[in-house]
Residue, then its C-alpha position, 0 to 999 in steps of 0.5 A: m499500500p503506497i504511503h499516501n493511501i494510509q492518511p485517507l484509510v485513517a480518516l475513514i476508519a476515524g470516521i466510522l469509530i466517531l459514528v459508532f461512538p458519537r460521544l467522541l466527536n459530533y456527526v459532522v466531523a464524522l461524515y467529513l472524515i469518512i468523505i475525505g477517506i472515500l475520496g482519498l481511496t478512489r483517487 
């Protein structure tokens, strides 16, 4: 896995974790991380 694919993957996982545990942050941040992660992986 190239190094530039790690950051979007981490963002995607962090977003999913925040959605599962919403007390960590709010849903807006979770959705932002998931979108950034998906966009990064599909480039």
